[in-house]
C-alpha positions in Angstrom: -89.6 70.4 61.7 -91.6 67.6 60.3 -94.0 68.4 57.5 -97.5 67.1 57.4 -97.5 65.4 54.3 -96.3 65.1 50.7 -97.6 68.8 49.6 -94.2 70.5 50.9 -92.6 68.7 47.8 -94.7 70.6 45.3 -94.4 74.2 44.1 -97.9 74.3 42.6 -100.3 72.6 40.6 -99.2 69.0 39.5 -97.9 68.5 35.9 -100.2 66.5 33.8 -101.0 65.5 30.6 -104.4 64.6 28.6 -105.2 61.2 26.8 -104.9 62.9 23.4 -101.4 64.4 23.9 -98.6 63.5 21.4 -95.9 61.2 23.1 -93.3 63.5 21.8 -94.5 66.4 24.2 -95.0 64.2 26.9 -91.4 62.7 26.6 -89.8 66.2 26.0 -91.7 67.4 29.5 -90.3 64.4 31.1 -86.7 65.1 30.3 -86.7 68.6 30.8 -88.5 68.4 34.1 -86.7 65.2 35.6 -90.0 63.3 35.7 -90.1 59.7 35.6 -94.2 59.5 35.7 -96.8 61.8 34.5 -100.6 61.4 35.5 -102.8 61.3 32.7 -106.2 63.3 33.5 -109.5 63.2 31.2 -112.2 65.6 32.6 -110.2 66.4 35.7 -109.9 62.5 36.5 -107.0 60.7 36.5 -107.3 57.7 34.1 -103.9 56.7 33.8 -100.1 57.3 34.1 -97.4 57.4 31.5 -94.2 56.1 32.5 -90.4 56.5 31.0 -90.7 52.8 30.5 -93.7 53.7 28.2 -91.7 56.0 26.3 -88.8 53.9 25.9 -90.8 51.1 24.5 -92.9 53.4 21.8 -89.0 54.7 20.8 -88.3 51.0 20.1 -91.4 50.1 18.4 -90.8 52.8 16.0 -87.3 52.1 15.8 -88.0 48.0 14.8 -90.7 49.6 12.4 -87.9 52.0 10.7 -85.5 49.1 10.2 -88.3 46.9 8.9 -88.8 49.4 6.5 -85.2 50.0 5.7 -84.3 46.3 5.1 -87.7 46.1 2.7 -86.1 48.9 0.6 -82.9 47.6 0.4 -84.3 44.1 -0.2 -86.3 45.3 -3.5 -83.5 47.4 -4.9 -84.9 50.8 -3.9 -88.1 52.3 -4.6 -90.4 50.6 -7.2 -88.4 47.6 -6.6 
């Protein structure tokens, strides 16, 4: 039997996030549910999509920042220089 549309793939309301949701929560939801993308809704309207690539880029940016902080710490002989 052929389905009438993609609706047969869903099991209820779509999973969405809000613009002010924390990225860590989005990442956890994506990992737990196996999602690669999440629609971002604001006042019931789609305003964007967050992808696994967005999450990875943020993780890399944070790690680079941490490495910079650690290098600064090491180069100044610890706290207070």
